[in-house]
C-alpha positions in Angstrom: 36.1 -61.0 43.5 38.4 -59.2 41.0 37.3 -61.4 38.2 33.6 -61.0 39.2 34.1 -57.2 39.1 35.6 -57.5 35.6 32.6 -59.5 34.4 30.2 -57.0 36.0 32.1 -54.1 34.4 31.4 -55.8 31.0 27.9 -57.0 31.5 26.3 -54.0 33.3 27.2 -51.5 30.5 26.1 -54.1 28.0 22.7 -54.6 29.7 22.3 -50.8 29.9 23.1 -50.5 26.1 20.5 -53.2 25.4 17.9 -51.3 27.4 18.7 -48.0 25.6 18.5 -49.9 22.3 15.1 -51.2 23.2 13.8 -47.7 24.0 15.3 -46.0 21.0 14.2 -48.7 18.4 10.9 -49.5 20.0 8.5 -49.4 17.0 5.1 -48.9 18.6 3.5 -51.5 16.3 3.8 -52.7 12.7 3.0 -50.2 9.9 -0.3 -50.6 8.2 -0.7 -51.5 4.5 -3.4 -52.5 2.1 -3.8 -56.2 1.8 -2.5 -57.7 -1.4 -4.6 -60.9 -1.2 -1.5 -63.0 -1.9 -0.1 -65.7 0.3 -0.3 -64.9 4.0 -1.3 -61.3 3.2 -5.0 -62.2 2.9 -8.0 -61.4 5.1 -9.1 -64.7 6.7 -12.1 -65.9 8.7 -13.0 -69.1 10.6 -15.5 -71.4 9.0 -17.1 -74.9 9.3 -17.9 -77.5 6.7 -21.6 -78.2 7.1 -22.3 -80.6 4.3 -20.3 -82.7 1.8 -21.9 -84.5 -1.2 -20.5 -86.5 -4.1 -20.9 -85.1 -7.6 -19.4 -85.9 -11.0 -16.4 -83.7 -11.7 -17.6 -83.3 -15.3 -21.0 -82.1 -14.3 -19.6 -79.8 -11.6 -17.4 -78.1 -14.2 -14.2 -79.0 -12.3 -12.6 -81.1 -15.0 -10.4 -78.3 -16.2 -8.6 -78.6 -19.6 -9.9 -81.7 -21.5 -7.4 -84.5 -21.4 -5.2 -85.1 -24.4 -4.8 -88.8 -23.7 -1.2 -88.4 -22.7 -1.1 -89.5 -19.0 2.7 -89.4 -18.8 2.7 -85.9 -17.5 1.3 -84.7 -14.2 -1.2 -82.3 -16.0 -2.5 -85.1 -18.2 -2.9 -87.6 -15.4 -4.7 -85.0 -13.3 -7.0 -84.0 -16.2 -8.0 -87.7 -16.7 -8.8 -88.1 -13.0 -10.9 -84.9 -13.0 -12.7 -85.9 -16.2 -13.7 -89.4 -15.0 -13.5 -89.0 -11.2 -16.0 -88.1 -8.5 -15.6 -84.7 -6.9 -17.0 -83.4 -3.6 -19.2 -80.4 -3.3 -18.7 -78.9 0.2 -21.0 -76.3 1.8 -19.0 -74.1 4.1 -20.5 -71.7 6.8 -18.5 -68.6 7.8 -18.3 -68.4 11.6 -16.6 -65.0 12.1 -16.4 -61.5 10.7 -19.1 -59.3 9.2 -20.5 -62.2 7.1 -21.0 -64.6 10.0 -23.6 -67.2 9.0 -23.0 -66.8 5.3 -22.6 -70.0 3.3 -20.8 -70.8 0.1 -19.9 -74.0 -1.9 -16.6 -75.3 -3.0 -15.7 -78.2 -5.3 -13.0 -80.5 -4.0 -11.3 -82.4 -6.8 -10.2 -86.1 -6.2 -6.5 -85.4 -6.6 -6.4 -82.6 -4.1 -4.1 -83.3 -1.2 -6.6 -81.7 1.3 -10.0 -83.3 1.3 -12.9 -81.8 3.4 -15.4 -83.7 5.6 -18.6 -82.7 7.4 -18.1 -80.8 10.6 -14.4 -79.9 9.9 -13.2 -76.5 11.0 -11.4 -74.6 8.3 -9.9 -71.2 7.5 -11.3 -69.3 4.5 -9.9 -66.3 2.6 -12.0 -63.3 1.8 -11.5 -61.2 -1.4 -14.0 -58.3 -1.4 -13.2 -57.3 -5.0 -14.2 -60.8 -6.4 -17.8 -61.6 -7.5 -20.1 -62.4 -4.6 -20.1 -66.2 -5.3 -16.3 -66.3 -5.4 -15.4 -64.0 -2.5 -14.7 -66.8 -0.1 -12.5 -69.9 -0.6 -11.0 -72.5 1.7 -7.3 -71.9 2.3 -6.4 -74.2 5.2 -7.6 -76.4 8.0 -8.2 -74.8 11.4 -5.6 -76.5 13.7 -5.9 -74.4 16.8 -7.4 -77.1 19.0 -4.7 -79.7 18.5 -1.9 -77.1 18.6 -3.2 -75.7 21.9 -3.5 -79.2 23.3 0.0 -80.0 22.3 1.3 -76.8 23.8 -0.5 -77.6 27.1 1.1 -81.1 27.2 4.5 -79.5 26.7 3.9 -76.9 29.5 2.8 -79.6 31.9 5.8 -81.8 31.1 8.2 -78.9 31.6 6.6 -78.0 35.0 6.4 -81.6 36.2 10.1 -82.3 35.4 11.6 -78.9 35.9 9.4 -77.7 38.8 10.3 -74.1 39.6 13.0 -74.0 36.9 10.4 -75.3 34.5 8.0 -72.5 35.4 10.7 -69.9 35.0 11.6 -71.4 31.6 8.0 -71.1 30.4 7.9 -67.5 31.6 11.1 -66.7 29.8 9.7 -68.4 26.7 6.6 -66.2 26.8 8.8 -63.1 27.2 11.0 -64.2 24.2 7.8 -64.4 22.1 6.8 -61.0 23.3 10.1 -59.5 22.4 10.0 -61.1 19.0 6.4 -60.1 18.3 6.3 -56.6 19.7 9.8 -55.4 19.1 11.9 -57.4 16.5 9.3 -57.9 13.8 7.6 -54.5 14.0 11.0 -52.7 14.2 12.2 -54.4 11.1 8.9 -53.5 9.3 9.3 -49.9 10.4 12.6 -49.7 8.5 15.2 -50.1 11.2 18.4 -52.0 10.4 17.5 -55.7 10.7 21.0 -56.6 12.1 20.9 -53.9 14.8 17.3 -54.9 15.7 18.3 -58.6 15.9 21.3 -57.9 18.1 19.3 -55.8 20.5 16.4 -58.1 20.6 18.5 -61.3 20.9 20.6 -59.7 23.6 17.4 -58.8 25.6 16.1 -62.3 25.2 19.4 -63.8 26.3 19.7 -61.6 29.4 16.1 -62.2 30.5 16.0 -65.9 29.8 19.3 -66.8 31.4 19.0 -64.7 34.5 15.3 -65.6 35.0 15.9 -69.3 34.6 19.3 -69.7 36.4 19.4 -66.8 38.8 21.6 -63.7 39.2 25.0 -65.3 39.9 28.5 -65.5 38.7 27.8 -68.8 37.0 25.0 -67.3 34.9 27.1 -64.2 34.2 29.8 -66.4 32.7 27.3 -68.2 30.5 25.9 -64.8 29.4 29.5 -63.5 28.5 30.3 -66.7 26.6 27.0 -66.4 24.7 27.7 -62.8 23.9 31.3 -63.5 22.5 29.9 -66.4 20.4 27.1 -64.2 19.0 29.6 -61.6 18.1 31.7 -64.1 16.2 28.5 -65.4 14.4 27.6 -61.9 13.4 31.0 -61.1 12.0 31.2 -64.4 10.0 27.7 -64.2 8.8 28.1 -60.6 7.5 31.4 -61.5 5.7 30.1 -64.7 4.0 26.6 -63.4 3.1 28.3 -60.5 1.3 31.0 -62.7 -0.2 28.5 -65.3 -1.5 26.2 -62.6 -2.8 23.2 -63.9 -0.9 20.2 -61.6 -1.3 17.9 -63.2 1.2 15.0 -63.0 -1.3 14.6 -66.6 -2.4 11.0 -67.6 -2.1 7.4 -66.2 -2.4 7.3 -65.1 1.2 10.5 -63.0 1.1 9.4 -61.7 -2.3 6.1 -60.6 -0.9 7.9 -58.9 2.1 10.2 -57.1 -0.3 7.3 -56.0 -2.5 5.4 -54.6 0.4 8.3 -53.0 2.2 11.1 -52.4 -0.4 13.2 -50.5 2.1 13.9 -53.6 4.2 17.5 -54.9 3.7 16.8 -58.6 2.8 20.4 -59.7 3.2 20.4 -58.0 6.7 17.2 -59.9 7.4 19.0 -63.1 6.6 21.8 -62.3 8.9 19.3 -61.3 11.7 17.7 -64.7 11.2 21.1 -66.5 11.6 21.8 -64.6 14.9 18.3 -65.3 16.4 18.3 -68.9 15.2 21.7 -69.6 16.8 20.9 -68.0 20.1 18.7 -70.8 21.5 21.3 -73.5 20.9 24.1 -71.2 22.2 22.3 -70.7 25.5 22.1 -74.5 25.9 25.9 -75.0 25.2 27.1 -72.1 27.4 24.9 -72.9 30.4 25.8 -76.6 30.2 29.6 -75.9 30.0 29.5 -73.4 32.9 27.5 -75.8 35.1 29.9 -78.6 34.3 32.9 -76.6 35.3 31.2 -75.4 38.5 30.3 -79.0 39.4 33.9 -80.2 38.8 35.1 -77.5 41.1 32.6 -78.6 43.8 33.8 -82.2 43.4 37.5 -81.2 43.7 38.0 -77.6 45.1 41.8 -78.0 44.9 41.8 -78.4 41.1 43.3 -75.4 39.3 42.0 -73.6 36.3 44.0 -75.6 33.9 42.7 -78.9 35.3 39.2 -77.5 35.3 39.6 -76.4 31.7 40.9 -79.7 30.5 38.1 -81.6 32.3 35.5 -79.2 31.0 36.7 -79.3 27.4 36.5 -83.1 27.4 32.8 -82.7 28.3 32.5 -80.0 25.7 33.8 -82.2 22.9 30.9 -84.6 23.3 28.6 -81.6 23.5 30.0 -80.2 20.2 29.5 -83.5 18.3 25.9 -83.8 19.3 24.9 -80.2 19.0 26.4 -79.6 15.6 24.8 -82.8 14.3 21.5 -81.7 15.7 21.8 -78.3 14.0 22.7 -79.7 10.6 19.9 -82.2 10.8 17.4 -79.6 11.8 18.2 -77.4 8.8 18.2 -80.4 6.5 14.8 -81.5 7.8 13.4 -78.0 7.2 14.8 -78.0 3.6 13.9 -81.7 2.8 11.3 -80.9 0.1 13.8 -78.7 -1.6 16.4 -81.4 -1.5 14.0 -83.9 -2.9 13.4 -81.6 -5.9 17.1 -81.4 -6.6 17.3 -85.2 -6.2 14.5 -85.6 -8.8 16.3 -83.3 -11.2 19.4 -85.5 -10.7 21.5 -82.4 -10.0 25.1 -82.7 -8.9 26.2 -81.9 -5.3 28.0 -78.8 -6.6 25.0 -77.5 -8.5 22.8 -78.0 -5.5 25.2 -76.3 -3.1 25.6 -73.4 -5.5 21.9 -72.5 -5.8 21.0 -69.6 -3.5 18.2 -71.5 -1.8 20.6 -74.2 -0.6 23.6 -71.8 -0.2 21.6 -69.8 2.4 21.0 -72.9 4.5 24.6 -73.9 4.2 25.9 -70.5 5.3 23.3 -70.5 8.1 24.3 -73.9 9.3 28.1 -73.5 9.1 28.2 -70.0 10.6 26.0 -71.1 13.5 28.0 -74.3 14.0 31.3 -72.3 14.1 29.8 -70.1 16.8 28.7 -73.1 18.7 32.1 -74.8 18.5 33.8 -71.6 19.6 31.5 -71.1 22.5 32.7 -74.3 24.2 36.4 -73.4 24.8 35.5 -69.7 25.4 32.9 -70.4 28.0 34.9 -73.3 29.6 38.0 -71.0 29.9 35.9 -68.2 31.5 34.2 -70.5 33.9 37.5 -72.2 34.9 39.1 -68.8 35.6 36.3 -67.5 37.6 35.5 -70.6 39.7 39.2 -71.5 40.3 39.7 -68.0 41.9 37.5 -69.1 44.8 39.5 -70.3 47.8 38.2 -73.1 50.0 36.7 -71.7 53.2 38.0 -72.1 56.7 35.3 -74.5 57.7 36.3 -77.4 55.4 40.0 -76.8 56.4 39.1 -77.2 60.1 37.1 -80.3 59.4 40.1 -81.8 57.5 42.5 -81.0 60.3 40.3 -82.8 62.8 40.8 -86.1 61.0 43.9 -88.0 62.4 46.7 -89.1 60.1 46.7 -92.7 59.1 49.8 -94.7 58.4 52.0 -91.7 57.8 50.1 -90.9 54.6 48.9 -87.5 55.7 45.5 -86.2 56.6 42.4 -87.2 54.6 39.9 -84.5 53.9 36.5 -85.2 55.4 33.8 -85.8 52.7 
């Protein structure tokens, strides 16, 4: 009970501070701005491809720069294909917005990666300042139906296997998206410190998700405390090494657009906030698993002291560390695979690749998160062992054990 009171004395003020942080930093919506028409900052509408016919690229005027005959370059090869190839003229109907029902045509060149076909649902961008014939253009395929179906299959699988826990997990997932969409992102856009916003938002997600999925208990509280300590370590390491490595966080078109629209946003702080939020999901898994393992070990052998519980739990944790760190590294490597391919094509050395800011960001993100994951195992295991070993066996099991007669002078055997 003493240890539980200590944990409560830490977590209750922490939860109150998170609640105060949510109230103080609550943004009330993202700030408005005039659309730039660049990247994701474009006005889009739903549309449908109603007709596709074959036309000569040369007659359609899609051949571009006349080929020079040198097909060794990508531009030369593309120009030859466009000059001699067959293009597609697609008729697209706008299905939403003020211009619903309006149609326009678009030429699809033979070397384009995205080809259109009749009946296909697409997304079109609208540029009001362009000439009327050029105001709409196809930007992407409409993937809402397959994405919604996949999400439905995922939800059904979670509920069928997890049952009530699965339902709670889906509810906590929805709440996490709400915190991210209605608090973290708008608060950063409003000019609040990204690190403070990420800490408050991630802490709120952690408290809601863990207690909602696993119940209000000492076991869950130990997992929360272990996660909190690990997040603190990740925040400190991330801040030190982002500054030391001079990482700006402004490395691609999307971050450049954000910085252009909202120059007051601290991009390096945004990078650190991303590291904290990205590490939280894996940390929850590690801390909950380690806490549950220690509790189950105690249930199997209530007489085991905290040292024995820690040693047994840390053996389980070592296997967990190996798999989780490998998973985290491969996840980041998979996300950066196109970039790594570009470096491979350029035949850059490992040192040159690692020194570039694009790759250095991923390295810092991966290593800082992995250090926090590794540290969470002994920290959470030690906390769980201390708390659960403080419980004393009740009188009922002792009475049951005393009722079993001694056998062969070897003492009493506890009834199982």
